[in-house]
C-alpha positions as CSV (number, residue, x, y, z in Angstrom):
1,X,0.0,0.0,0.0
2,X,0.9,3.7,-0.3
3,X,0.6,5.7,2.8
4,X,-0.7,9.3,2.6
5,X,0.8,11.4,5.4
6,X,-1.6,13.2,5.2
7,X,-4.4,14.8,3.3
8,X,-6.5,15.2,6.5
9,X,-4.0,17.2,8.5
10,X,-0.4,18.4,8.5
11,X,1.3,15.5,10.4
12,X,4.8,16.6,9.3
13,X,4.4,20.2,10.6
14,X,2.7,19.3,14.0
15,X,3.1,15.6,14.7
16,X,6.4,14.5,13.3
17,X,7.7,13.2,16.7
18,X,4.6,11.0,16.9
19,X,5.2,9.7,13.3
20,X,8.8,8.8,14.0
21,X,7.7,7.1,17.2
22,X,5.3,5.0,15.1
23,X,8.0,4.1,12.6
24,X,10.1,2.9,15.5
25,X,7.2,0.8,16.8
26,X,6.5,-0.7,13.4
27,X,2.8,0.1,13.1
28,X,0.2,2.8,13.2
29,X,-3.5,2.8,14.1
30,X,-6.1,4.9,12.2
31,X,-9.7,5.5,13.2
32,X,-12.3,5.3,10.5
33,X,-13.6,8.9,10.3
34,X,-17.1,7.7,9.6
35,X,-17.2,4.7,12.0
36,X,-14.8,5.8,14.9
37,X,-15.0,2.5,16.7
38,X,-13.4,0.8,13.7
39,X,-9.6,1.0,13.8
40,X,-7.3,0.0,11.0
41,X,-3.9,-1.3,12.1
42,X,-1.2,-0.7,9.5
43,X,2.2,-2.4,9.7
44,X,4.9,-0.5,8.0
45,X,6.3,-3.7,6.6
46,X,3.2,-3.7,4.4
47,X,3.8,-0.1,3.2
48,X,5.4,0.3,-0.3
49,X,5.9,4.1,-0.3
50,X,5.1,7.3,1.6
51,X,3.4,10.3,0.1
52,X,4.0,13.2,2.5
53,X,1.8,16.3,2.2
54,X,2.8,19.4,4.2
55,X,3.2,23.2,4.4
56,X,6.3,22.8,6.6
57,X,8.8,20.0,6.0
58,X,11.3,21.4,8.5
59,X,10.4,19.0,11.5
60,X,10.9,15.8,9.4
61,X,14.2,16.7,7.6
62,X,16.5,15.3,10.3
63,X,14.5,12.1,10.5
64,X,14.3,11.2,6.8
65,X,17.3,8.8,7.0
66,X,15.1,6.6,9.2
67,X,12.7,6.0,6.4
68,X,13.8,3.0,4.2
69,X,10.8,3.2,1.8
70,X,10.3,5.3,-1.4
71,X,9.3,8.8,-0.6
72,X,7.3,11.4,-2.5
73,X,6.8,14.9,-1.0
74,X,4.0,17.4,-1.9
75,X,4.9,20.7,-0.3
76,X,2.3,23.4,-0.4
77,X,3.7,26.8,-0.9
78,X,1.4,29.8,-1.4
79,X,2.0,33.5,-1.3
80,X,-0.6,34.4,1.3
81,X,0.0,36.4,4.5
82,X,-1.0,35.8,8.1
83,X,-4.5,37.0,7.4
84,X,-5.1,33.8,5.4
85,X,-2.4,31.4,6.8
86,X,-2.1,32.4,10.5
87,X,0.4,29.8,11.6
88,X,2.4,28.9,8.5
89,X,6.1,29.7,9.1
90,X,7.8,32.5,7.1
91,X,7.9,31.5,3.5
92,X,11.7,32.2,3.4
93,X,12.2,29.4,5.9
94,X,10.0,27.1,3.9
95,X,11.9,27.8,0.7
96,X,15.2,27.0,2.5
97,X,13.7,23.7,3.8
98,X,12.4,22.8,0.3
99,X,15.9,23.2,-1.1
100,X,17.3,21.0,1.7
101,X,14.6,18.4,1.1
102,X,15.4,18.4,-2.7
103,X,19.0,17.6,-1.9
104,X,18.0,14.8,0.4
105,X,15.3,12.9,-1.5
106,X,16.1,14.1,-5.1
107,X,14.4,16.5,-7.3
108,X,12.2,13.9,-9.0
109,X,10.5,13.0,-5.6
110,X,9.5,16.6,-4.7
111,X,6.4,18.4,-6.0
112,X,5.4,21.9,-5.1
113,X,1.7,22.7,-4.7
114,X,0.6,26.3,-5.4
115,X,-2.7,25.4,-3.9
116,X,-5.3,26.9,-3.8
117,X,-5.4,30.0,-5.8
118,X,-8.1,32.5,-4.9
119,X,-8.6,36.1,-6.2
120,X,-9.4,39.1,-4.1
121,X,-8.7,42.8,-4.1
122,X,-5.5,42.1,-2.1
123,X,-4.5,38.8,-3.8
124,X,-5.3,39.8,-7.4
125,X,-4.1,38.4,-10.7
126,X,-1.0,40.6,-10.8
127,X,-0.1,39.6,-7.2
128,X,-0.2,35.9,-8.1
129,X,1.7,36.3,-11.4
130,X,4.6,38.1,-9.5
131,X,4.5,35.6,-6.6
132,X,4.6,32.6,-8.9
133,X,7.5,34.0,-10.9
134,X,9.4,34.6,-7.7
135,X,8.7,31.1,-6.4
136,X,9.9,29.5,-9.7
137,X,13.0,31.7,-9.6
138,X,13.9,30.8,-6.0
139,X,13.4,27.1,-6.6
140,X,15.1,26.9,-10.0
141,X,17.3,23.7,-9.9
142,X,15.6,22.3,-6.8
143,X,12.0,21.6,-8.2
144,X,10.9,20.2,-11.5
145,X,7.1,20.0,-11.1
146,X,4.4,22.3,-9.7
147,X,0.7,21.5,-9.1
148,X,-1.9,24.2,-9.1
149,X,-5.5,24.2,-7.9
150,X,-8.3,26.8,-7.5
151,X,-10.3,27.5,-4.4
152,X,-13.3,25.2,-3.8
153,X,-16.6,25.9,-2.0
154,X,-15.8,24.1,1.3
155,X,-17.6,24.6,4.6
156,X,-14.5,26.3,6.0
157,X,-14.3,28.6,2.9
158,X,-17.9,29.7,3.3
159,X,-17.3,30.3,7.1
160,X,-14.3,32.5,6.3
161,X,-15.8,34.3,3.3
162,X,-15.4,37.7,4.9
163,X,-11.6,37.2,5.4
164,X,-11.1,35.6,2.0
165,X,-13.3,38.0,0.1
166,X,-12.7,35.9,-2.9
167,X,-14.0,36.5,-6.4
168,X,-15.4,34.2,-9.1
169,X,-12.8,33.4,-11.8
170,X,-13.5,34.7,-15.3
171,X,-12.2,33.1,-18.4
172,X,-9.9,36.0,-18.7
173,X,-8.5,35.3,-15.3
174,X,-7.8,31.6,-16.3
175,X,-6.2,32.8,-19.4
176,X,-3.8,35.2,-17.6
177,X,-2.9,32.6,-15.0
178,X,-2.4,29.9,-17.6
179,X,-0.1,31.9,-19.9
180,X,1.9,33.6,-17.1
181,X,2.3,30.5,-14.9
182,X,3.3,28.3,-18.0
183,X,5.9,30.8,-19.0
184,X,7.4,31.1,-15.5
185,X,7.6,27.4,-14.9
186,X,9.0,26.8,-18.4
187,X,11.6,29.5,-18.0
188,X,12.9,27.8,-14.9
189,X,12.9,24.2,-16.1
190,X,9.6,23.1,-14.5
191,X,6.4,21.5,-15.7
192,X,3.0,22.5,-14.3
193,X,-0.4,20.9,-14.0
194,X,-3.7,21.5,-12.3
195,X,-5.1,19.1,-9.6
196,X,-8.4,17.6,-10.9
197,X,-9.8,21.0,-12.1
198,X,-12.6,21.6,-14.6
199,X,-10.2,24.1,-16.1
200,X,-7.0,22.2,-16.5
201,X,-5.4,25.0,-18.6
202,X,-3.7,22.6,-21.0
203,X,-4.4,25.1,-23.8
204,X,-1.9,27.5,-22.2
205,X,0.9,25.0,-21.7
206,X,-0.1,23.0,-18.6
207,X,0.3,19.3,-18.8
208,X,-2.5,16.9,-18.1
209,X,-1.5,14.6,-15.3
210,X,-2.7,13.1,-12.0
211,X,-1.0,14.2,-8.7
212,X,0.0,10.6,-7.9
213,X,-0.5,8.8,-11.1
214,X,-0.4,5.0,-11.8
215,X,2.8,5.6,-13.8
216,X,4.4,7.5,-10.9
217,X,3.4,4.9,-8.4
218,X,4.9,2.2,-10.6
219,X,8.1,4.1,-10.9
220,X,8.3,4.6,-7.1
221,X,7.5,1.0,-6.1
222,X,7.6,-1.3,-9.1
223,X,4.0,-2.2,-8.3
224,X,0.7,-1.5,-10.0
225,X,-2.1,0.0,-8.0
226,X,-5.9,0.6,-8.4
227,X,-7.4,4.0,-8.8
228,X,-8.5,5.7,-5.6
229,X,-12.3,4.9,-5.4
230,X,-12.7,7.4,-2.5
231,X,-11.9,10.3,-4.8
232,X,-13.1,11.3,-8.2
233,X,-9.6,12.0,-9.5
234,X,-7.4,9.4,-11.2
235,X,-4.8,9.1,-8.5
236,X,-3.8,5.7,-7.2
237,X,-5.4,4.4,-4.1
238,X,-3.7,5.5,-0.9
239,X,-4.3,5.1,2.8
240,X,-4.5,8.3,4.8
241,X,-3.4,8.1,8.5
242,X,-4.5,11.7,9.4
243,X,-7.4,13.0,11.4
244,X,-9.7,15.9,10.3
245,X,-9.9,19.0,12.4
246,X,-6.3,18.6,13.8
247,X,-4.2,21.0,11.8
248,X,-3.0,24.1,13.7
249,X,-2.2,26.1,10.6
250,X,-5.8,27.4,10.6
251,X,-5.7,28.4,6.9
252,X,-8.9,30.1,6.0
253,X,-9.4,28.1,2.8
254,X,-8.7,24.6,4.4
255,X,-11.0,21.7,3.5
256,X,-9.8,19.5,6.4
257,X,-10.6,21.9,9.2
258,X,-14.0,23.3,9.8
259,X,-14.2,23.6,13.7
260,X,-11.3,25.5,15.4
261,X,-12.5,24.5,18.8
262,X,-12.3,20.9,17.8
263,X,-8.9,21.4,16.4
264,X,-7.6,22.8,19.7
265,X,-9.2,19.9,21.6
266,X,-7.7,17.4,19.3
267,X,-4.3,19.0,19.6
268,X,-4.6,18.7,23.4
269,X,-5.7,15.1,23.1
270,X,-2.7,14.2,21.0
271,X,-0.3,11.8,22.7
272,X,3.1,11.3,21.0
273,X,3.3,7.8,22.4
274,X,-0.2,6.7,21.3
275,X,-0.7,4.4,18.3
276,X,-3.4,6.8,17.2
277,X,-2.7,10.4,16.1
278,X,-5.5,11.7,18.3
279,X,-6.4,10.1,21.6
280,X,-5.8,6.5,22.6
281,X,-7.3,3.1,22.0
282,X,-10.4,2.2,23.9
283,X,-11.5,-1.2,25.2
284,X,-14.5,-1.5,22.8
285,X,-12.5,-0.5,19.7
286,X,-12.5,-3.0,16.9
287,X,-9.0,-3.3,15.5
288,X,-8.4,-4.9,12.1
289,X,-5.1,-5.2,10.2
290,X,-5.1,-3.4,6.9
291,X,-2.9,-4.8,4.1
């Protein structure tokens, strides 16, 4: 199996010590988000590769030598300020860590996600064009591929609509982003794609690709995988070990957080020595090994 660490929360940024503890123990337990009494036990011997998703890879860098499986990193790097991403570290620090990460795992195993793009009076088209060009310039030689997406109408997005103040994209907006981003990425030796968007921008030079395609998974592991039935995209099936409402970045556009009080409670209930990311096993839990 391929382990996703994680699309539900930023384990790397906030729970790296727990993750390394689980590696040492050889297994991790994951509650089913829809049936909490059902717990999947995953032994790392059954894991073929790790896909790490994070806004801050710094906490895991010194531990990467402990991971003896293929690794793919998706690092999200956006140009927003503290009004939108309250607890994301300074972007200069993240840029530095991305370069270090590239040197450790190799440029082919590192993707940058400029994700999501939204437009407002403050974060307008010109702002994004300049920010993206700057990002590509700074990461020239360290990154070969960038994934882009556009803001979606999640519960948390609606709740934070006043702070986001986002506008609906016009065809002219898509055209400007498509042409400008394609040129910036191409000028710096990078390819660019969207992430399962209705407007994939291929007419402006974006490539059509899946974020974790069957071809990429085969290259990483030498194994073939089924498509991920839980999602509508064409990515390969992965097992996510995260927990919703547990990311302390508190980004205003986040799909995985929608209750800040619950996030704070979950963070308090995190035990770095537990087999579960949040809380501990209970007597009436039903534990089943997942292979």
